[in-house]
FIRO-415297 format. One record per atom (N, C-alpha, C): residue in one letter; x, y, z. Coordinates in steps of 0.2 Angstrom, whole numbers, padded with zeros to 4 digits, always signed. Example, Ala and Ser with C-alpha at 12.3 -4.5 7.8 and 13.67 -1.06 7.14 Angstrom:
2
a+0066-0028+0039/a+0062-0022+0039/a+0066-0016+0039/s+0064-0011+0035/s+0068-0005+0036/s+0064+0000+0039/
***
This chain:
358
m+0622-0712-0038/m+0617-0716-0037/m+0613-0718-0043/p+0612-0724-0045/p+0608-0726-0051/p+0601-0723-0050/n+0598-0723-0056/n+0591-0721-0056/n+0587-0726-0052/k+0581-0724-0050/k+0577-0728-0045/k+0575-0734-0049/l+0576-0740-0046/l+0575-0747-0049/l+0569-0750-0046/k+0565-0753-0050/k+0560-0757-0047/k+0562-0763-0044/p+0561-0764-0037/p+0564-0770-0034/p+0563-0776-0037/e+0568-0780-0038/e+0567-0787-0040/e+0570-0792-0035/y+0566-0797-0033/y+0569-0802-0028/y+0569-0809-0031/k+0575-0812-0029/k+0576-0819-0032/k+0578-0823-0025/f+0574-0828-0024/f+0576-0832-0018/f+0579-0838-0020/f+0584-0840-0016/f+0588-0846-0017/f+0588-0850-0011/d+0588-0857-0012/d+0589-0862-0006/d+0595-0867-0008/d+0597-0867-0014/d+0602-0872-0017/d+0609-0868-0017/p+0614-0870-0013/p+0620-0866-0013/p+0623-0866-0020/l+0623-0871-0024/l+0626-0871-0030/l+0623-0865-0035/r+0617-0864-0034/r+0614-0859-0038/r+0615-0852-0036/f+0615-0851-0029/f+0616-0844-0027/f+0624-0842-0027/y+0628-0847-0026/y+0635-0846-0027/y+0637-0844-0034/d+0634-0847-0039/d+0635-0845-0046/d+0632-0839-0048/a+0626-0837-0045/a+0623-0830-0046/a+0628-0825-0043/m+0630-0826-0037/m+0634-0821-0034/m+0641-0820-0038/l+0644-0825-0040/l+0650-0825-0044/l+0649-0821-0050/s+0643-0822-0053/s+0641-0819-0060/s+0641-0811-0058/d+0637-0810-0053/d+0636-0803-0051/d+0643-0799-0049/i+0647-0803-0046/i+0654-0800-0045/i+0658-0799-0051/e+0658-0804-0056/e+0661-0803-0062/e+0658-0796-0066/d+0652-0795-0065/d+0649-0789-0068/d+0650-0782-0065/a+0653-0782-0059/a+0654-0776-0055/a+0658-0771-0059/k+0656-0765-0058/k+0659-0759-0061/k+0662-0754-0057/q+0660-0754-0050/q+0662-0749-0046/q+0665-0752-0039/y+0661-0756-0036/y+0663-0758-0029/y+0660-0765-0028/i+0663-0769-0023/i+0661-0775-0021/i+0662-0775-0013/y+0657-0775-0009/y+0658-0776-0002/y+0655-0782+0000/l+0659-0786+0004/l+0657-0793+0006/l+0658-0794+0013/e+0653-0796+0017/e+0654-0798+0024/e+0651-0805+0025/t+0655-0809+0029/t+0653-0816+0030/t+0656-0818+0036/y+0653-0823+0039/y+0656-0826+0045/y+0661-0831+0044/r+0660-0836+0039/r+0665-0841+0037/r+0667-0840+0030/f+0673-0840+0028/f+0676-0839+0022/f+0682-0845+0022/n+0680-0850+0019/n+0685-0856+0019/n+0690-0857+0014/n+0695-0860+0015/n+0701-0861+0010/n+0699-0868+0007/d+0694-0868+0003/d+0691-0874+0000/d+0689-0872-0007/s+0685-0876-0011/s+0684-0875-0018/s+0679-0869-0019/i+0675-0868-0014/i+0670-0862-0014/i+0674-0855-0012/g+0678-0856-0007/g+0682-0850-0005/g+0687-0848-0010/i+0690-0853-0013/i+0695-0851-0018/i+0692-0848-0024/k+0686-0850-0026/k+0682-0847-0032/k+0681-0840-0030/f+0678-0838-0024/f+0677-0831-0023/f+0683-0827-0022/r+0688-0830-0019/r+0694-0826-0018/r+0697-0825-0025/d+0697-0829-0030/d+0700-0828-0037/d+0695-0823-0041/a+0689-0824-0040/a+0684-0819-0043/a+0686-0812-0040/l+0687-0811-0034/l+0688-0804-0031/l+0695-0802-0033/t+0700-0807-0034/t+0706-0805-0036/t+0706-0802-0043/r+0702-0805-0048/r+0702-0803-0055/r+0699-0796-0055/k+0694-0795-0051/k+0690-0788-0050/k+0695-0783-0047/s+0699-0785-0043/s+0704-0780-0040/s+0709-0778-0045/r+0711-0782-0050/r+0715-0780-0055/r+0712-0775-0060/e+0706-0775-0060/e+0702-0770-0064/e+0701-0764-0060/k+0704-0763-0054/k+0703-0757-0050/k+0696-0756-0047/i+0692-0762-0047/i+0686-0761-0044/i+0687-0761-0036/e+0684-0757-0032/e+0685-0756-0025/e+0682-0762-0022/i+0687-0766-0018/i+0685-0772-0014/i+0686-0770-0007/k+0681-0772-0003/k+0681-0772+0004/k+0678-0779+0007/l+0682-0782+0011/l+0680-0789+0013/l+0680-0789+0021/l+0675-0791+0024/l+0675-0791+0031/l+0673-0798+0033/v+0678-0802+0036/v+0677-0809+0039/v+0678-0809+0046/d+0674-0814+0049/d+0675-0814+0056/d+0681-0818+0058/s+0685-0816+0063/s+0691-0819+0064/s+0691-0826+0068/w+0685-0827+0071/w+0684-0834+0074/w+0681-0838+0069/g+0676-0836+0065/g+0673-0841+0060/g+0678-0842+0054/t+0682-0838+0053/t+0686-0839+0047/t+0694-0839+0049/s+0696-0845+0047/s+0704-0846+0048/s+0707-0848+0041/l+0711-0843+0039/l+0714-0844+0032/l+0722-0844+0033/p+0725-0847+0028/p+0732-0846+0028/p+0735-0839+0027/a+0740-0837+0030/a+0743-0831+0028/a+0744-0830+0021/g+0742-0824+0018/g+0743-0823+0011/g+0738-0825+0007/f+0732-0828+0010/f+0727-0830+0006/f+0724-0825+0001/f+0723-0819+0004/f+0721-0813+0000/f+0726-0808-0002/s+0732-0810-0002/s+0738-0805-0003/s+0737-0802-0010/d+0735-0806-0015/d+0734-0803-0022/d+0729-0797-0022/i+0724-0798-0019/i+0718-0793-0018/i+0721-0787-0015/q+0725-0788-0009/q+0727-0782-0005/q+0733-0779-0010/h+0737-0783-0013/h+0742-0780-0017/h+0739-0775-0023/n+0733-0777-0025/n+0729-0773-0030/n+0725-0767-0027/g+0726-0766-0020/g+0722-0761-0017/g+0716-0763-0013/g+0714-0769-0014/g+0708-0771-0010/g+0709-0771-0002/e+0704-0771+0002/e+0705-0770+0009/e+0702-0776+0012/i+0705-0780+0017/i+0703-0786+0020/i+0703-0784+0028/r+0698-0785+0031/r+0698-0784+0038/r+0695-0790+0042/r+0698-0792+0047/r+0696-0798+0051/r+0692-0795+0058/f+0686-0797+0058/f+0682-0794+0064/f+0684-0797+0071/l+0686-0793+0075/l+0687-0794+0082/l+0692-0800+0083/k+0698-0799+0082/k+0703-0805+0084/k+0703-0807+0091/i+0704-0813+0092/i+0703-0816+0099/i+0708-0812+0103/k+0706-0810+0109/k+0710-0806+0114/k+0709-0809+0121/f+0714-0808+0125/f+0714-0811+0132/f+0711-0806+0137/f+0705-0806+0137/f+0701-0802+0142/f+0700-0806+0149/w+0699-0802+0154/w+0697-0806+0160/w+0691-0810+0159/d+0686-0808+0155/d+0681-0813+0153/d+0682-0815+0146/f+0687-0819+0146/f+0690-0821+0139/f+0685-0824+0135/f+0681-0829+0137/f+0676-0833+0133/f+0670-0829+0131/t+0667-0825+0136/t+0661-0822+0135/t+0662-0816+0130/r+0668-0812+0131/r+0669-0806+0127/r+0671-0809+0120/n+0675-0814+0119/n+0677-0816+0113/n+0671-0820+0109/h+0666-0821+0113/h+0660-0825+0110/h+0656-0820+0105/r+0657-0813+0106/r+0653-0808+0102/r+0656-0808+0095/r+0653-0812+0091/r+0655-0813+0084/r+0651-0810+0079/n+0654-0809+0073/n+0650-0806+0067/n+0647-0811+0063/h+0641-0812+0064/h+0638-0818+0060/h+0634-0816+0054/r+0635-0810+0052/r+0631-0807+0046/r+0634-0810+0040/k+0629-0810+0035/k+0631-0812+0028/k+0628-0807+0023/l+0632-0803+0020/l+0630-0798+0015/l+0635-0798+0009/l+0632-0796+0004/l+0636-0794-0002/l+0632-0789-0006/i+0636-0783-0007/i+0633-0777-0010/i+0637-0775-0016/i+0634-0774-0021/i+0638-0772-0027/i+0635-0766-0031/d+0639-0761-0032/d+0637-0755-0036/d+0631-0752-0035/d+0629-0751-0028/d+0622-0748-0027/d+0616-0751-0030/i+0617-0757-0032/i+0612-0760-0036/i+0610-0767-0034/i+0615-0771-0032/i+0613-0778-0030/i+0615-0779-0023/t+0611-0783-0019/t+0612-0785-0012/t+0610-0792-0012/y+0614-0796-0008/y+0613-0803-0006/y+0613-0803+0002/i+0607-0806+0004/i+0607-0806+0012/i+0604-0813+0013/g+0606-0816+0018/g+0604-0823+0020/g+0608-0827+0025/s+0607-0834+0024/s+0610-0838+0029/s+0617-0841+0028/a+0619-0840+0022/a+0625-0845+0019/a+0631-0842+0020/n+0636-0846+0022/n+0643-0844+0022/n+0646-0846+0015/l+0653-0844+0015/l+0656-0846+0008/l+0661-0852+0010/t+0657-0858+0009/t+0661-0864+0011/t+0658-0870+0007/a+0663-0874+0005/a+0661-0880+0002/a+0657-0885+0006/y+0658-0885+0012/y+0655-0891+0016/y+0648-0890+0017/s+0645-0884+0015/s+0638-0883+0016/s+0635-0883+0009/l+0638-0886+0004/l+0635-0887-0003/l+0629-0891-0003/n+0628-0895+0001/n+0622-0900+0002/n+0617-0897+0007/w+0618-0891+0010/w+0613-0889+0015/w+0607-0885+0011/r+0602-0885+0015/r+0596-0881+0012/r+0597-0874+0016/e+0598-0869+0011/e+0599-0862+0014/e+0593-0857+0012/s+0594-0851+0014/s+0589-0846+0013/s+0593-0839+0011/v+0594-0838+0004/v+0597-0832+0002/v+0593-0828-0003/l+0593-0821-0002/l+0589-0817-0006/l+0593-0812-0010/r+0592-0812-0016/r+0596-0808-0021/r+0591-0802-0022/i+0593-0796-0021/i+0588-0790-0022/i+0592-0785-0027/r+0588-0784-0032/r+0591-0779-0037/r+0587-0773-0036/s+0589-0768-0032/s+0585-0762-0030/s+0590-0757-0027/n+0588-0751-0026/n+0591-0746-0023/n+0592-0747-0015/i+0589-0752-0013/i+0590-0754-0006/i+0597-0756-0004/a+0601-0757-0010/a+0608-0758-0009/a+0612-0752-0006/v+0609-0746-0007/v+0612-0740-0004/v+0612-0740+0003/p+0606-0741+0007/p+0607-0741+0014/p+0610-0747+0017/f+0610-0753+0013/f+0614-0759+0015/f+0622-0757+0015/k+0624-0753+0010/k+0630-0751+0009/k+0632-0747+0015/k+0628-0742+0017/k+0629-0738+0023/k+0630-0743+0030/v+0626-0748+0030/v+0626-0752+0036/v+0632-0756+0036/f+0634-0759+0030/f+0641-0762+0029/f+0647-0758+0032/l+0647-0752+0029/l+0653-0747+0031/l+0653-0745+0038/q+0647-0745+0041/q+0647-0743+0048/q+0650-0749+0052/h+0649-0755+0050/h+0651-0761+0053/h+0659-0762+0052/y+0660-0761+0046/y+0667-0761+0043/y+0672-0757+0047/n+0669-0751+0049/n+0674-0746+0052/n+0675-0748+0060/i+0671-0752+0063/i+0672-0754+0070/i+0674-0761+0071/y+0677-0764+0066/y+0679-0771+0065/y+0684-0773+0071/n+0687-0768+0074/n+0692-0770+0080/n+0690-0767+0086/k+0683-0765+0087/k+0681-0762+0093/k+0677-0767+0097/y+0677-0767+0104/y+0674-0772+0108/y+0668-0768+0112/v+0667-0762+0111/v+0661-0759+0113/v+0657-0756+0107/f+0651-0757+0106/f+0647-0756+0100/f+0642-0751+0101/e+0637-0751+0106/e+0631-0747+0106/e+0633-0740+0105/k+0639-0737+0108/k+0640-0730+0108/k+0644-0728+0101/l+0646-0733+0097/l+0650-0732+0091/l+0646-0731+0085/i+0640-0734+0085/i+0636-0734+0079/i+0629-0733+0080/n+0625-0730+0076/n+0618-0730+0077/n+0615-0736+0074/i+0611-0740+0078/i+0609-0747+0075/i+0601-0747+0075/r+0598-0741+0075/r+0591-0741+0074/r+0589-0744+0067/k+0583-0747+0066/k+0581-0750+0060/k+0581-0744+0055/i+0582-0747+0049/i+0582-0742+0043/i+0576-0744+0038/k+0572-0740+0037/k+0566-0741+0032/k+0567-0739+0025/h+0566-0743+0020/h+0567-0741+0013/h+0562-0745+0009/e+0559-0741+0005/e+0554-0745+0000/e+0550-0750+0003/g+0547-0748+0009/g+0542-0753+0012/g+0546-0759+0016/c+0553-0759+0016/c+0556-0764+0019/c+0560-0761+0026/e+0562-0766+0030/e+0565-0764+0036/e+0572-0767+0036/i+0577-0764+0038/i+0584-0767+0039/i+0585-0767+0046/l+0585-0773+0049/l+0586-0773+0057/l+0593-0776+0058/r+0597-0773+0063/r+0603-0776+0065/r+0604-0776+0072/d+0608-0781+0074/d+0609-0781+0082/d+0617-0781+0083/v+0619-0778+0088/v+0625-0779+0091/v+0624-0783+0098/p+0629-0786+0101/p+0629-0790+0107/p+0626-0785+0112/s+0620-0788+0115/s+0617-0784+0121/s+0613-0789+0125/l+0612-0788+0131/l+0608-0792+0136/l+0601-0789+0135/t+0600-0783+0134/t+0594-0779+0134/t+0591-0777+0127/k+0595-0775+0123/k+0592-0772+0117/k+0588-0777+0112/q+0592-0781+0109/q+0590-0787+0106/q+0584-0785+0101/r+0586-0781+0097/r+0580-0778+0092/r+0577-0783+0088/i+0581-0787+0085/i+0579-0792+0080/i+0574-0797+0084/r+0576-0800+0090/r+0571-0804+0094/r+0565-0800+0095/k+0565-0794+0097/k+0559-0790+0099/k+0555-0789+0093/r+0558-0788+0087/r+0554-0787+0081/r+0551-0794+0079/y+0554-0800+0080/y+0551-0806+0078/y+0545-0807+0083/i+0546-0806+0089/i+0540-0807+0094/i+0534-0803+0092/e+0536-0797+0090/e+0530-0792+0088/e+0527-0795+0082/i+0530-0798+0077/i+0527-0801+0071/i+0523-0807+0073/i+0526-0811+0078/i+0522-0817+0080/i+0516-0815+0083/k+0516-0810+0088/k+0510-0807+0091/k+0505-0804+0087/n+0507-0801+0081/n+0502-0798+0076/n+0499-0803+0071/a+0502-0810+0071/a+0499-0815+0067/a+0492-0817+0068/s+0488-0818+0063/s+0481-0819+0064/s+0479-0826+0062/r+0484-0829+0057/r+0482-0836+0054/r+0488-0841+0055/e+0494-0838+0053/e+0499-0843+0052/e+0506-0840+0054/v+0510-0844+0057/v+0517-0842+0058/v+0522-0848+0057/i+0526-0847+0052/i+0531-0852+0050/i+0538-0850+0051/i+0542-0854+0055/i+0549-0853+0056/i+0553-0858+0054/e+0558-0857+0050/e+0564-0861+0048/e+0570-0859+0052/t+0573-0864+0055/t+0579-0862+0059/t+0584-0868+0060/p+0590-0868+0059/p+0594-0873+0060/p+0595-0875+0067/y+0595-0870+0072/y+0596-0871+0079/y+0591-0867+0082/f+0587-0872+0086/f+0581-0869+0089/f+0581-0870+0097/l+0584-0864+0100/l+0584-0864+0107/l+0580-0858+0109/p+0574-0858+0109/p+0570-0852+0110/p+0570-0849+0118/s+0571-0843+0118/s+0571-0840+0125/s+0564-0840+0128/f+0563-0838+0134/f+0556-0838+0137/f+0551-0834+0134/f+0553-0828+0132/f+0549-0823+0128/f+0547-0826+0121/v+0551-0829+0118/v+0550-0832+0111/v+0545-0838+0112/r+0546-0842+0117/r+0542-0848+0119/r+0535-0845+0120/k+0535-0840+0124/k+0528-0837+0127/k+0524-0834+0121/a+0528-0831+0116/a+0524-0828+0110/a+0522-0833+0106/l+0526-0838+0105/l+0523-0844+0100/l+0517-0848+0104/s+0518-0849+0110/s+0512-0853+0113/s+0506-0849+0114/e+0506-0842+0115/e+0501-0838+0115/e+0497-0837+0108/a+0502-0837+0103/a+0499-0837+0096/a+0495-0843+0095/a+0498-0849+0096/a+0494-0855+0095/a+0488-0856+0099/k+0488-0853+0105/k+0482-0854+0109/k+0476-0849+0107/r+0478-0844+0103/r+0472-0840+0100/r+0471-0842+0093/g+0473-0848+0091/g+0471-0851+0085/g+0475-0850+0079/v+0481-0847+0080/v+0486-0846+0074/v+0490-0853+0073/d+0490-0855+0067/d+0494-0861+0065/d+0502-0860+0066/v+0505-0862+0071/v+0512-0860+0072/v+0516-0867+0071/i+0521-0866+0066/i+0525-0871+0063/i+0532-0869+0064/v+0536-0874+0067/v+0543-0873+0068/v+0546-0879+0064/i+0551-0877+0059/i+0554-0882+0055/i+0562-0882+0057/m+0565-0887+0059/m+0572-0888+0060/m+0575-0894+0057/p+0581-0894+0057/p+0584-0901+0054/p+0583-0906+0059/k+0582-0912+0056/k+0582-0918+0061/k+0589-0919+0064/h+0594-0918+0060/h+0601-0918+0063/h+0605-0912+0060/s+0606-0907+0065/s+0610-0901+0062/s+0617-0903+0062/d+0622-0898+0061/d+0629-0899+0061/d+0632-0898+0068/v+0627-0896+0073/v+0630-0895+0080/v+0626-0899+0084/g+0628-0905+0086/g+0625-0910+0090/g+0623-0908+0097/l+0627-0904+0100/l+0625-0902+0107/l+0618-0898+0107/i+0617-0894+0101/i+0611-0890+0101/i+0605-0895+0100/d+0606-0900+0096/d+0601-0905+0095/d+0599-0908+0101/v+0604-0910+0106/v+0602-0913+0112/v+0598-0908+0116/l+0601-0902+0117/l+0598-0897+0122/l+0591-0895+0119/r+0590-0894+0113/r+0583-0892+0110/r+0578-0896+0112/t+0579-0903+0113/t+0574-0908+0114/t+0571-0906+0121/r+0574-0903+0125/r+0571-0901+0132/r+0565-0897+0131/f+0565-0892+0126/f+0560-0887+0125/f+0554-0890+0120/l+0555-0896+0117/l+0550-0898+0112/l+0543-0900+0115/g+0544-0904+0120/g+0538-0907+0123/g+0533-0902+0125/p+0535-0897+0129/p+0530-0892+0132/p+0527-0888+0126/l+0532-0886+0121/l+0529-0882+0115/l+0524-0886+0111/h+0525-0893+0110/h+0520-0897+0107/h+0513-0897+0111/k+0514-0897+0117/k+0508-0898+0121/k+0504-0891+0121/n+0508-0885+0119/n+0504-0879+0119/n+0502-0878+0112/g+0502-0883+0108/g+0499-0882+0101/g+0503-0880+0095/i+0510-0880+0096/i+0515-0878+0091/i+0517-0885+0087/r+0516-0884+0081/r+0518-0890+0077/r+0525-0890+0075/l+0529-0895+0077/l+0536-0896+0076/l+0538-0901+0070/l+0542-0899+0066/l+0544-0903+0060/l+0551-0903+0060/f+0554-0909+0057/f+0561-0911+0057/f+0562-0912+0049/y+0566-0908+0046/y+0569-0909+0040/y+0574-0914+0040/s+0573-0919+0035/s+0577-0925+0036/s+0582-0927+0030/p+0581-0924+0024/p+0586-0926+0019/p+0593-0923+0021/g+0594-0918+0024/g+0601-0916+0026/g+0600-0910+0031/n+0605-0906+0031/n+0605-0900+0036/n+0601-0894+0033/l+0596-0892+0037/l+0592-0886+0035/l+0595-0880+0039/h+0598-0876+0035/h+0602-0870+0038/h+0598-0864+0036/a+0592-0864+0033/a+0588-0858+0032/a+0586-0855+0038/k+0585-0848+0038/k+0583-0844+0043/k+0578-0839+0041/i+0572-0841+0042/i+0566-0838+0039/i+0560-0837+0045/l+0557-0832+0045/l+0551-0831+0049/l+0546-0828+0044/l+0540-0832+0043/l+0535-0830+0038/l+0528-0830+0042/s+0525-0824+0042/s+0518-0823+0045/s+0513-0821+0041/d+0507-0826+0041/d+0501-0824+0037/d+0502-0824+0030/r+0508-0826+0027/r+0510-0826+0020/r+0509-0818+0018/e+0511-0814+0023/e+0510-0807+0021/e+0517-0803+0023/i+0520-0805+0028/i+0527-0802+0030/i+0532-0807+0032/f+0538-0806+0030/f+0543-0811+0031/f+0549-0807+0034/a+0553-0811+0038/a+0560-0809+0040/a+0565-0814+0038/l+0570-0812+0035/l+0576-0816+0032/l+0582-0813+0033/g+0587-0817+0036/g+0594-0815+0037/g+0598-0820+0040/s+0603-0817+0044/s+0608-0821+0047/s+0606-0824+0054/p+0601-0822+0058/p+0600-0824+0065/p+0597-0831+0065/n+0599-0835+0070/n+0595-0841+0072/n+0590-0840+0078/f+0586-0844+0079/f+0581-0844+0084/f+0584-0847+0091/d+0589-0843+0093/d+0593-0846+0099/d+0596-0840+0103/y+0598-0842+0109/y+0600-0836+0114/y+0606-0833+0111/r+0611-0837+0108/r+0617-0835+0105/r+0616-0829+0100/s+0612-0830+0095/s+0611-0825+0090/s+0608-0819+0093/f+0603-0819+0097/f+0600-0813+0099/f+0604-0810+0105/r+0608-0813+0108/r+0611-0810+0114/r+0619-0808+0112/f+0622-0812+0109/f+0629-0811+0108/f+0632-0809+0101/q+0628-0810+0096/q+0631-0810+0090/q+0629-0803+0086/h+0633-0801+0081/h+0631-0796+0076/h+0627-0799+0071/e+0621-0797+0070/e+0616-0800+0065/e+0613-0795+0061/i+0610-0797+0056/i+0606-0793+0051/i+0600-0797+0048/v+0595-0793+0047/v+0589-0796+0044/v+0585-0791+0040/l+0582-0794+0035/l+0577-0789+0031/l+0570-0791+0033/v+0566-0787+0034/v+0559-0788+0035/v+0555-0784+0029/s+0551-0788+0026/s+0547-0785+0020/s+0541-0789+0019/r+0536-0785+0015/r+0530-0788+0013/r+0530-0789+0005/d+0535-0789+0002/d+0536-0790-0005/d+0532-0796-0007/r+0527-0795-0012/r+0523-0801-0014/r+0527-0806-0017/n+0531-0804-0022/n+0535-0809-0026/n+0539-0813-0022/a+0543-0810-0017/a+0547-0813-0013/a+0543-0818-0008/i+0537-0816-0006/i+0533-0821-0001/i+0531-0827-0005/d+0529-0826-0012/d+0527-0831-0016/d+0533-0836-0017/q+0539-0834-0018/q+0545-0838-0018/q+0546-0842-0012/l+0545-0838-0006/l+0546-0842+0000/l+0541-0847+0001/g+0535-0846-0001/g+0530-0851+0000/g+0531-0857-0004/i+0534-0857-0010/i+0536-0863-0014/i+0542-0866-0010/h+0547-0863-0008/h+0552-0866-0004/h+0549-0870+0002/i+0545-0866+0006/i+0542-0869+0012/i+0538-0876+0011/t+0534-0875+0005/t+0530-0881+0003/t+0535-0887+0002/e+0540-0886-0001/e+0545-0891-0003/e+0548-0894+0004/t+0550-0889+0008/t+0553-0891+0015/t+0548-0896+0019/f+0541-0894+0019/f+0536-0898+0022/f+0536-0905+0019/k+0537-0906+0013/k+0537-0913+0009/k+0542-0917+0012/n+0548-0914+0014/n+0554-0918+0016/n+0555-0918+0024/s+0549-0916+0027/s+0550-0916+0035/s+0545-0921+0038/e+0547-0923+0044/e+0543-0927+0048/e+0541-0924+0054/e+0535-0926+0057/e+0532-0923+0063/e+0535-0925+0069/f+0535-0921+0074/f+0538-0922+0081/f+0533-0928+0084/n+0536-0933+0087/n+0533-0938+0090/n+0533-0937+0098/y+0527-0935+0101/y+0527-0933+0108/y+0528-0939+0112/k+0526-0945+0110/k+0526-0951+0114/k+0534-0953+0114/l+0537-0953+0109/l+0545-0954+0109/l+0548-0949+0114/w+0546-0943+0113/w+0549-0938+0117/w+0548-0939+0125/h+0542-0941+0126/h+0540-0942+0133/h+0544-0948+0136/n+0545-0953+0132/n+0549-0959+0134/n+0556-0959+0133/r+0559-0953+0131/r+0566-0953+0130/r+0570-0955+0136/s+0576-0957+0135/s+0580-0960+0140/s+0582-0956+0146/t+0584-0958+0152/t+0586-0954+0157/t+0593-0951+0156/i+0597-0954+0152/i+0603-0952+0150/i+0602-0945+0145/q+0597-0946+0141/q+0596-0940+0137/q+0594-0934+0141/k+0589-0935+0146/k+0587-0930+0150/k+0593-0927+0154/f+0597-0932+0156/f+0603-0929+0160/f+0607-0924+0156/f+0609-0926+0150/f+0613-0922+0146/f+0609-0915+0144/e+0603-0915+0143/e+0599-0909+0143/e+0600-0905+0149/w+0600-0908+0155/w+0600-0904+0161/w+0607-0901+0161/i+0612-0905+0160/i+0619-0903+0160/i+0621-0897+0155/l+0618-0897+0149/l+0619-0892+0144/l+0615-0886+0145/l+0610-0886+0149/l+0605-0880+0150/l+0609-0874+0152/p+0613-0874+0157/p+0617-0868+0159/p+0621-0865+0154/f+0622-0868+0148/f+0627-0866+0143/f+0623-0864+0137/r+0616-0864+0138/r+0612-0862+0132/r+0613-0856+0128/h+0616-0851+0132/h+0617-0844+0129/h+0623-0844+0125/l+0628-0850+0125/l+0634-0850+0122/l+0634-0855+0116/l+0629-0859+0115/l+0629-0864+0110/l+0626-0862+0104/
***
C-alpha cells in the first residue's frame, strides 16, 4: 500500500475531458487496472480504452475488466489480445432462461468504477461509449488511499459475476474511509441501502436539496421525503433532462411532476442535451455521487455504487457544475402540465405498472 495520500478530488462533467484523464491514468499504471462498467461499446471510445488496456497488458500490468452482459454487446475476440497477455475479462450475469425470465435477467450491474494502483479511483455516471460524448455527466477522480477499499469492493463483485443470489454471497454494508462512505446495492425489494441513505440525507437537510438525475421516477418514500423537506422550508430542486435518451421514462415521469410542484418542489429541465449526471447535494455540505438514478429500477433491481462525502473541495466543484446546469435549464410549467392531452395521460396510465422496469 502506498504512503497515506492527502485526498485530491477532480470533478468532470465533460466526457472528452474525463475520458482523456482516465486514459492518461491508465497509461501511467504500474501495478493493476480494475475497470467495471455497464456499457463498453465497439466505437471510437470503446476502441481507445480497449487499445490502452491492451498496451498495458503487454507490459504485464494486471488487468481485470467487468462488463455487464446486457448493457455491453461486443464482437467475439474484441478483448482477445488483452486475454492473450494475461488480462481477465468477465461478463456480468449472462442472460439465462429462468421461469421469471425478464425479472431475473433485469438485475443488471450498473456500476461504473476504475481503480488503478491503490491510488486512483474514478466513480460516476458515465459508460465507455461514443454516443454519450455530448452528454452532461458526473464523474469524480479521486487520488487517495480510498482506492484500497474501492479495490476490495470491486473484487467482491468481480468474484460473483455469474451468481444470481447476492445477499448471502457478499457483505454489502457501507464502508467508511477518511470521512467518506462507500455504499453499494444489490437487487433487493427491501434492503435498498442507497435509497434509504438518500432519504436520510434529504430528511436531515435544513436549507437546500439539489438532485440531478437523467431518469426521475421517484418512489412513494422518496416523494414523501422531498415533499416534507419542501414543506419545512428546504429549497428542494430536481433537475432532469428535457428529453432523455429513454422516451418512455419521459412520458411516465410527467405523471409525478404536477403533485411534486404543488408540494413546493422546484423542477427544472436541462435543455441543451441529455443530462446524465447523478448527484445529490444537501446544504452544500454533503453530497452523494455514483451510478444510481432516482428511479425504481436503480434502487430495486440493479447493482449500484455511490460515494457519500463532505469534502469541501469536491462540493465547491459540484457547486460550479450545478450553477452552470441552472443557467441552461427551464422551469416546469404547471399550467401546461395541467392542460396536457388526454392521450398523454392515457400513456402515463398504461406505463405506470411497468415503472419498476423502465
